[in-house]
N, C-alpha and C positions, 0 to 999 in steps of 0.2 A: 558790305555793311550788314547784310542779313546774317552772315556767318558770325560776325562779331557780336551781334545782338543775341543770337542763339547761345553763344558761349557765355555771355554775361547773364542771361536768364538761367542758365544751368550751372553757374559757378559752384554752388554748394554741392550739387550732385557730382560734378567733376572732382571736387576736393574729396568727397566720400569715396569715389571709385579709386582715387590715387592713394588712399590709406594703405599702409603696409601691414598694420595689425589687423587681426581678425575682428569682425563685427558680427555678433550673433543676430543682429536685426536684418542682415542681408542674406539672401539666398542666391544660388545660381539659377539660371533659367530652367534647368531640368527639375528643380525642386519647387518652383513656383506654383504650377497648376496642381500638383498633388497636395500641396499645403492649402491652396485655395479650396479645393474639393473637400478636404477634411474640415476646414472652417465652415463651409456651407452646410455640410451634413450635420455638424454639431449645432448649427443654428436653425434646424428645421427644414432645410431643403431636402428633397427626395431625388434619388436617381431614377431615371426613366427605364424603360424595358431594355435599353442597350447599356445600362449601368452608367449613364452619363448624366451629370447634373446640369440642368438648363437654368440660366439666369437672364433676366432682363437688364441690360446695361443702360446706364444713364451717364451723361457727360456732355460737356460743351464740345461740339464737333467730334463726338466719339466715333461716329461711323467712318469718317474720313481720316482721322488721326490715330486713334487708339486701336481700333479693331484690326487694322493690318499688322500691327505689332503683336497683338494677342494671337493671331492666326499662326505666327511663327514659333510660338512657344510649344515645346514638347508636351503633348497631352491635351492641347487645346482642340476641342472638337470630339475628343474621345472620352476624356475624364470630365471635362467641363466644356460647355458650349454656351453661346449666347442665342437668345431668341432672335428671330429676324427683326422684330420691332425694337427700336432703340428710343430712349428718351433723351431729348436735347431740351434743356430748360428754355432755350430761346423760343421754341414753339409756343410756350405758355406765356411768354412776355412780349409777344409780337403785337404791334399796333398795325392792324390791317389797313388803316386809313393813311398812316404816315410812313411806315417802313417800306423800303424797296428791297430789303434783304433781311435775313434773320438778325436780330440784335446781338451785339457782342455781350460777353459776360458782364462787362462793366455797365452797359446799358440795362441789362436784365437786373443787376443788383440795384441800380438807381430806381427802376420801375417798381421793384419790390420794396422800396423804401428802406434799404439797408443803410445803416449809419455811415458805412464806408464802401464806396463803389470800386475801390482799387482791386485789381486782379493780381494775385501773387505770382502766377505762372510757375507754381510749384505743385506737384501732383496732389499731395495730401490737402493743402489749403484749398486748391481749386475743387477737389472732390467734395470737401465739406461745404463749399459755396454752392455746388450743384445740389447737394442734399437740401440745404436751406432754401434754395430757390424753388425746388420742387415741393417742399413742405408748405410754402406760403400759398401755393395754388390750391384752391378748393372750389367747390361748387358755387360759393358765394363771391368768388373773385370778380371784381368789377374794375375795368379800365374806364376812368372818367370820360375819356374821349371816345370810347367804343364799347358800348354795352349792348350785347346781342339779346339780352333777356327781354321777354315780352313786357310791354308797359301796362298790361292788364292784370287783373287778379288771377288769371290762369297761370301766372308765373308761380304762384304758391302751389297750385296743383302739380305743376311740372317738377318743382323742386322737392316735392314730397313733404312739405312742412311750411312753417311760417317764416 
């Protein structure tokens, strides 16, 4: 059943891979990291002393799911590498009093008051959801059930403003 579910979730991707005609939006694995590096450099990232561009990765379950795939790409770790720290939006939408594990993407979206908590299970849509989930988190984020901010006026001093 798991295999059938995985095939169903990736049906569009499998159709794309089965196309016989050329698709200029696709690249082979050997082209991916050099293209990513070029994109990052064009957008203000800098190479380190080893001429490698370091990025902080963000994603739901990124460390256990995506990073192992990235490590297999030609040029990963030499042209582009990820910082040791990773951002999973679940950590920002965790309810320490109720949750026994990190919340799913759907639960994160509900807690962030998204109009639709559905998870597409498609790379681009899920990546955009992660960006949106991280953008709603700021220093004024308050979980109604679990507010760690001090209840005194010292909270204003700690936050640096009103």
